[in-house]
C-alpha positions in Angstrom: 5.2 47.5 -168.6 3.1 44.7 -167.2 -0.3 44.0 -168.7 -3.3 43.9 -166.4 -4.4 40.4 -165.5 -7.6 39.4 -167.1 -7.4 35.6 -166.8 -9.4 35.2 -163.5 -13.1 36.0 -163.0 -13.7 39.0 -160.9 -10.1 40.1 -161.2 -10.9 43.6 -162.5 -10.8 46.4 -160.1 -13.7 48.9 -159.8 -13.6 51.2 -162.8 -11.1 49.0 -164.7 -11.8 49.1 -168.4 -13.8 46.0 -169.6 -12.2 44.1 -172.4 -14.5 44.1 -175.4 -14.6 42.7 -178.9 -14.4 44.7 -182.2 -17.7 46.0 -183.4 -19.2 46.7 -180.0 -21.3 49.9 -180.6 -21.0 51.2 -177.1 -17.8 53.0 -175.9 -15.9 51.7 -172.9 -17.2 52.6 -169.5 -20.9 52.5 -170.4 -23.2 49.8 -169.4 -23.2 47.5 -166.4 -20.6 44.8 -165.6 -21.6 41.4 -166.9 -23.4 39.1 -164.5 -23.8 35.4 -165.0 -27.4 34.3 -165.7 -28.9 32.6 -162.6 -28.5 28.8 -162.6 -31.7 27.1 -163.5 -33.3 30.2 -164.9 -35.7 29.8 -167.8 -33.8 32.4 -170.0 -37.0 33.7 -171.5 -36.1 35.6 -174.6 -36.3 39.3 -174.1 -35.4 42.3 -176.2 -34.9 42.8 -179.9 -32.1 40.2 -180.2 -34.0 37.4 -178.4 -35.8 35.9 -181.3 -35.5 32.1 -180.7 -34.5 29.4 -178.2 -31.3 29.8 -176.2 -29.2 27.4 -178.2 -29.8 29.3 -181.4 -27.8 32.2 -180.0 -24.7 30.1 -180.2 -24.5 30.7 -184.0 -24.2 34.4 -183.4 -21.0 36.4 -183.1 -19.4 37.0 -179.8 -20.7 40.2 -178.1 -18.9 42.8 -176.0 -18.5 42.2 -172.2 -21.3 44.5 -171.4 -23.7 42.3 -173.4 -22.7 39.1 -171.7 -25.8 39.1 -169.5 -28.0 38.2 -172.5 -31.0 36.5 -170.9 -31.5 34.3 -173.9 -28.0 32.8 -173.7 -27.6 29.4 -171.9 -25.2 29.6 -168.9 -22.7 27.2 -170.4 -22.5 29.5 -173.5 -22.3 32.6 -171.4 -19.1 31.2 -169.9 -17.3 31.1 -173.3 -18.7 34.4 -174.3 -17.4 36.1 -171.1 -14.0 34.5 -171.5 -13.7 35.9 -175.1 -14.7 39.4 -173.9 -12.3 39.3 -171.0 -9.2 38.3 -172.8 -9.0 41.2 -175.1 -7.5 41.4 -178.6 -6.2 38.3 -180.3 -5.9 39.9 -183.7 -2.3 38.7 -183.9 -3.6 35.1 -183.8 -3.7 34.9 -187.6 0.0 35.8 -187.8 0.9 33.3 -185.0 -1.0 30.6 -186.9 0.6 31.1 -190.3 4.1 31.6 -188.8 3.7 28.5 -186.6 2.5 26.3 -189.3 5.1 27.6 -191.7 7.9 26.9 -189.2 6.4 23.4 -188.7 6.5 22.7 -192.4 9.9 24.1 -193.1 11.6 22.5 -190.2 10.0 19.2 -191.1 11.5 19.4 -194.5 14.9 20.2 -193.0 14.7 17.2 -190.6 13.8 14.9 -193.5 16.8 16.2 -195.5 19.4 15.9 -192.8 18.4 12.4 -191.6 20.1 9.3 -193.2 19.1 8.6 -196.7 15.5 7.6 -197.2 13.4 8.6 -200.2 10.3 9.5 -198.2 12.2 11.4 -195.5 12.8 10.5 -191.8 10.9 7.4 -190.7 10.5 7.1 -186.9 9.6 3.5 -187.3 13.2 2.8 -188.5 15.5 5.3 -186.8 19.2 5.3 -187.3 21.5 3.6 -184.8 21.5 6.5 -182.4 18.1 6.2 -180.7 18.1 9.9 -179.5 17.7 11.0 -183.1 14.2 9.7 -182.9 13.4 12.8 -180.9 14.1 14.9 -184.0 10.6 13.9 -185.1 9.2 16.0 -182.3 11.0 19.2 -183.2 8.6 20.4 -186.0 5.5 19.7 -183.9 6.9 21.6 -180.9 7.0 24.7 -183.1 3.3 24.5 -183.6 2.8 25.5 -180.0 6.0 27.5 -179.4 5.3 30.2 -182.0 1.8 31.1 -180.6 3.2 31.1 -177.1 5.9 33.6 -178.2 3.4 35.8 -179.9 1.3 35.7 -176.7 4.2 36.7 -174.5 5.3 39.5 -176.8 2.0 40.9 -178.1 -0.6 39.6 -175.7 -1.0 39.0 -172.0 0.6 35.5 -171.8 -0.7 32.1 -172.6 -2.7 31.8 -169.4 -4.7 35.0 -170.1 -4.9 34.7 -173.9 -5.6 31.0 -174.2 -6.8 29.8 -170.8 -4.1 27.1 -171.0 -4.1 26.3 -167.3 -7.1 23.9 -166.9 -9.7 24.4 -164.2 -11.8 21.6 -162.7 -14.6 22.4 -165.2 -12.1 22.2 -168.0 -11.1 18.7 -166.8 -14.7 17.5 -166.7 -15.7 19.0 -170.1 -12.4 17.8 -171.7 -12.7 14.2 -170.5 -16.3 14.1 -171.7 -15.5 15.6 -175.1 -12.3 13.5 -175.5 -14.2 10.3 -174.7 -16.7 11.3 -177.4 -13.9 12.0 -179.9 -12.3 8.6 -179.2 -15.6 6.8 -179.6 -16.7 8.6 -182.7 -13.3 8.2 -184.3 -13.3 4.4 -183.5 -16.8 3.8 -184.9 -16.1 5.8 -188.1 -12.7 4.0 -188.5 -14.5 0.6 -188.4 -17.0 1.8 -191.0 -14.3 3.0 -193.3 -12.4 -0.3 -193.0 -15.6 -2.2 -193.8 -16.2 -0.1 -196.9 -12.7 0.6 -198.2 -10.6 -2.2 -196.7 -7.5 -1.9 -194.5 -5.7 1.5 -194.5 -2.2 1.8 -196.0 0.7 1.1 -193.7 2.1 4.1 -191.9 5.2 4.8 -189.8 3.0 4.5 -186.7 1.9 1.0 -187.6 5.5 -0.1 -188.3 6.5 1.4 -184.9 4.0 -1.0 -183.3 5.8 -3.9 -184.9 9.1 -2.9 -183.5 10.8 -3.3 -180.2 10.1 -1.5 -176.9 12.7 1.1 -176.0 13.0 4.3 -174.0 12.8 6.2 -177.3 9.5 4.5 -178.3 8.2 5.3 -174.8 9.1 9.0 -175.3 7.5 9.0 -178.7 4.2 7.6 -177.2 4.4 10.0 -174.3 4.7 13.0 -176.7 1.8 11.7 -178.7 -0.3 11.6 -175.5 0.8 14.9 -173.9 3.1 17.0 -176.2 1.1 16.9 -179.5 -2.2 17.9 -177.8 -0.6 20.9 -176.2 1.2 22.2 -179.2 -1.6 21.5 -181.7 -4.2 23.1 -179.5 -2.2 26.2 -178.9 -2.0 26.7 -182.6 -5.5 25.6 -183.7 -7.9 26.4 -180.8 -5.6 28.9 -179.2 -4.2 31.3 -181.9 -6.5 30.5 -184.9 -9.7 30.2 -182.8 -8.9 33.3 -180.9 -8.3 35.4 -184.0 -11.6 34.2 -185.6 -13.4 34.9 -182.4 -11.8 38.4 -182.2 -13.3 39.2 -185.6 -16.7 38.0 -184.4 -17.1 35.0 -186.6 -20.0 32.9 -185.3 -18.9 30.1 -183.0 -20.3 27.2 -185.0 -18.4 28.5 -188.1 -15.2 28.7 -186.0 -15.7 25.1 -184.8 -16.2 23.8 -188.4 -13.4 25.8 -189.9 -10.8 25.0 -187.2 -11.8 21.3 -187.3 -11.4 21.2 -191.1 -7.9 22.7 -190.9 -7.0 20.4 -188.0 -7.9 17.4 -190.1 -6.0 18.5 -193.2 -2.9 19.7 -191.3 -2.1 16.1 -190.4 -1.6 15.3 -194.1 -3.0 11.8 -193.7 -5.6 11.3 -196.5 -7.1 8.1 -195.2 -7.6 9.5 -191.7 -8.9 12.9 -192.7 -12.6 12.0 -192.1 -11.7 10.3 -188.7 -9.7 13.4 -187.7 -12.5 15.7 -188.7 -15.1 13.8 -186.6 -12.8 13.6 -183.6 -11.8 17.2 -184.0 -15.4 18.3 -183.8 -15.7 16.8 -180.3 -12.3 18.2 -179.2 -13.3 21.7 -180.5 -16.6 21.4 -178.6 -14.6 21.5 -175.4 -13.1 24.8 -176.5 -16.4 26.2 -177.6 -18.2 25.3 -174.4 -15.6 26.6 -171.9 -13.9 29.3 -173.9 -10.5 28.0 -172.8 -7.9 26.0 -174.6 -7.1 24.0 -171.5 -10.3 22.1 -172.0 -9.5 21.2 -175.6 -6.0 20.1 -174.6 -7.5 17.7 -172.1 -10.0 16.5 -174.7 -7.2 16.0 -177.2 -5.0 14.1 -174.7 -7.9 11.9 -173.8 -8.5 11.1 -177.5 -4.8 10.3 -177.9 -4.3 8.2 -174.7 -5.5 4.8 -176.0 -3.6 5.0 -179.3 -0.4 6.1 -177.5 -0.8 3.3 -175.0 -1.4 0.8 -177.7 1.6 2.0 -179.6 3.9 1.2 -176.7 2.1 -2.0 -175.4 1.8 -3.5 -178.9 5.5 -3.1 -179.7 7.5 -6.3 -179.5 
């Protein structure tokens, strides 16, 4: 049985049930369809819930679709609110997150165990003679995005409807802006940390930059630019964000929580503050648009210069 499509604005037929979030006090079918606040309107607070400036409403939980015409809500926030109401239930997002990260961790341990002897596991900076084995380093990361995608196909409406993974023009604009901000903030904070704590410890990436150019190194850099943003965003700001949003956690709390997990999930102690600051800007793209496509573009923008430097700086 095919699920109704809810991934395009205005796609509902007259009388089609409106997707709503848990906790909406009104039963389906009551109320009027949501209408976008007029551009340029003053959004004068009105009603019992309008007790402050428009930006303060962003710390409140998502409302049902019938409440999306809140006159105190800024148009850019209305967009994300309506996307959340339209997509329906993502309660399975928690299961997708834990299974996805669990698979990532376990497969990573297996890859480290089966690779040629090395105390600290597989080092992509010093791969075995067969260059294609370098691609094994990608397998655990791929699972981060594959598991949420499978959950979406089986229990949801597909990655386009559930996550908004196909970027629109607005997603490109917001993603580029937020990704540029993430790159700048990460660079500035990194310089400050080096000035205070000295040079960071050497990593596999830094040793890769001292190696020789090869097609495998190019593929590694390409995955860092395109593959990792897609898989990590499907897990973090797709499945986990959607589940928290489903249970009406305030959006600022979702931004902070997912960013904190995003920073720790990389397991790089020295870079944790840098990842957190950059992750806030990347998460802002998801929070503004309500779609994972925007955060994927922001993440890829943030990773572009490091990936390019990785390949160019190699011997």
